[in-house]
NUDRENFI-258426 format. One line per field, with one value per residue (C-alpha): residue in three letters; residue number from 1; x, y, z. Coordinates in Angstrom, 2 decimals. Layout:
N
code ALA ...
pos NUM ...
px X ...
py Y ...
pz Z ...
END
This chain:
115
code MET GLU THR LEU SER ILE THR SER TRP LYS LEU ALA CYS ARG VAL GLU ASP THR ILE GLU ASN GLY GLY ILE CYS LEU LYS LEU GLU ASP GLN GLN VAL ALA LEU PHE TYR PHE LYS ARG ARG ASN GLU TRP TYR ALA THR GLN ASN GLU CYS PRO HIS LYS ARG GLN MET ILE LEU SER ARG GLY MET ILE GLY SER LEU GLY ASP LYS PRO LYS ILE ALA CYS PRO PHE HIS LYS LYS THR PHE ALA LEU ASP THR GLY GLU CYS LEU SER GLY ASP GLU CYS ALA ILE LYS THR TYR PRO VAL LYS VAL GLU ASP GLY PHE VAL TYR ILE ALA LEU GLN ASN
pos 1 2 3 4 5 6 7 8 9 10 11 12 13 14 15 16 17 18 19 20 21 22 23 24 25 26 27 28 29 30 31 32 33 34 35 36 37 38 39 40 41 42 43 44 45 46 47 48 49 50 51 52 53 54 55 56 57 58 59 60 61 62 63 64 65 66 67 68 69 70 71 72 73 74 75 76 77 78 79 80 81 82 83 84 85 86 87 88 89 90 91 92 93 94 95 96 97 98 99 100 101 102 103 104 105 106 107 108 109 110 111 112 113 114 115
px -66.67 -69.98 -71.40 -72.17 -74.01 -72.65 -74.51 -72.62 -69.28 -67.61 -64.86 -61.86 -58.99 -56.89 -54.48 -51.60 -52.59 -51.79 -48.54 -47.05 -46.69 -48.21 -51.39 -53.23 -56.12 -59.34 -62.50 -65.49 -68.80 -68.34 -65.76 -61.97 -60.79 -57.25 -56.51 -53.54 -51.91 -49.86 -47.88 -45.86 -49.15 -50.92 -53.81 -55.84 -57.31 -59.39 -59.99 -61.14 -58.36 -58.93 -56.79 -59.22 -56.52 -56.13 -58.79 -56.30 -56.73 -53.39 -53.71 -53.08 -49.54 -48.87 -46.48 -47.96 -46.53 -47.50 -47.92 -47.53 -49.90 -52.10 -51.68 -51.47 -51.16 -49.25 -50.35 -47.42 -47.83 -48.91 -47.62 -50.95 -51.39 -54.59 -55.42 -56.07 -58.53 -60.68 -59.88 -59.10 -56.46 -53.36 -51.75 -53.91 -56.37 -60.11 -60.47 -60.92 -61.12 -63.68 -62.64 -64.20 -64.29 -62.04 -62.11 -59.97 -61.45 -59.95 -57.27 -59.65 -60.02 -63.50 -64.41 -67.75 -69.00 -71.13 -73.82
py -54.23 -52.60 -49.60 -46.70 -43.45 -40.03 -38.34 -35.06 -33.30 -32.84 -30.37 -32.53 -30.09 -27.33 -28.29 -27.10 -29.66 -32.58 -34.43 -34.40 -37.94 -39.38 -39.72 -38.40 -39.84 -37.88 -38.65 -37.53 -38.22 -41.77 -42.87 -42.93 -41.81 -41.90 -38.89 -39.01 -36.28 -37.88 -34.78 -36.43 -37.19 -34.05 -36.28 -36.66 -39.91 -40.90 -44.41 -46.13 -46.10 -49.69 -52.39 -55.24 -57.87 -57.51 -54.83 -52.22 -48.45 -47.88 -47.27 -43.52 -44.43 -46.63 -45.92 -44.64 -45.50 -46.83 -50.25 -49.39 -46.45 -47.43 -45.40 -47.64 -47.72 -50.42 -51.32 -50.48 -53.69 -56.39 -54.98 -55.70 -53.18 -51.52 -49.32 -45.78 -45.08 -48.23 -49.87 -53.26 -55.38 -55.58 -58.32 -61.11 -61.19 -60.82 -58.06 -54.44 -51.03 -48.24 -45.20 -41.75 -38.86 -35.90 -32.32 -29.29 -25.79 -22.52 -24.24 -26.69 -30.45 -31.99 -35.68 -37.13 -39.54 -42.43 -44.64
pz -13.75 -12.91 -14.74 -12.44 -13.02 -12.13 -9.31 -8.95 -9.21 -5.82 -5.06 -4.20 -3.63 -5.13 -7.92 -5.73 -3.04 -5.32 -6.00 -9.48 -10.83 -7.68 -5.68 -2.66 -0.68 -0.23 1.66 -0.39 1.29 2.60 0.02 0.13 -3.30 -4.69 -6.91 -9.29 -11.33 -14.10 -15.06 -17.82 -19.58 -18.29 -17.17 -13.98 -12.66 -9.65 -8.37 -5.24 -2.65 -1.56 -3.14 -3.87 -3.34 0.44 1.07 2.28 1.70 -0.02 -3.76 -3.39 -2.26 -5.28 -8.13 -11.37 -14.76 -18.15 -19.70 -23.35 -23.78 -20.81 -17.58 -14.51 -10.74 -8.85 -5.33 -3.01 -0.99 -3.43 -6.76 -8.47 -11.28 -12.43 -15.41 -14.20 -17.00 -16.88 -13.52 -15.06 -13.36 -15.56 -13.43 -14.79 -11.89 -12.29 -9.71 -10.83 -9.21 -9.54 -11.52 -11.36 -13.85 -12.96 -14.17 -13.37 -13.44 -12.22 -10.15 -8.45 -8.96 -9.09 -8.97 -10.06 -7.44 -8.53 -7.08
END
């Protein structure tokens, strides 16, 4: 996993535009980002939308859940699972996904894009 630096917070959407316990896909600048609202945990996560296994833009359509205390996303096609907080692959593979910081202010969701 590479370490990236935050460049700026970008307005992603309104809270009401999101799906509880699910994900949506956003295009911020030139990046497809998957945004997840894990209502049961009251936590927000953002990751790259591309599944690194087959290079398809589908993670936003995956199923969120937990592996112990770790929040995860499962690719809807390949069932590879990734930690939503760190991006590490939880399926035993060496691939990982990018994660982005998320904040919610005044009913709007912001994502920090990285270099």
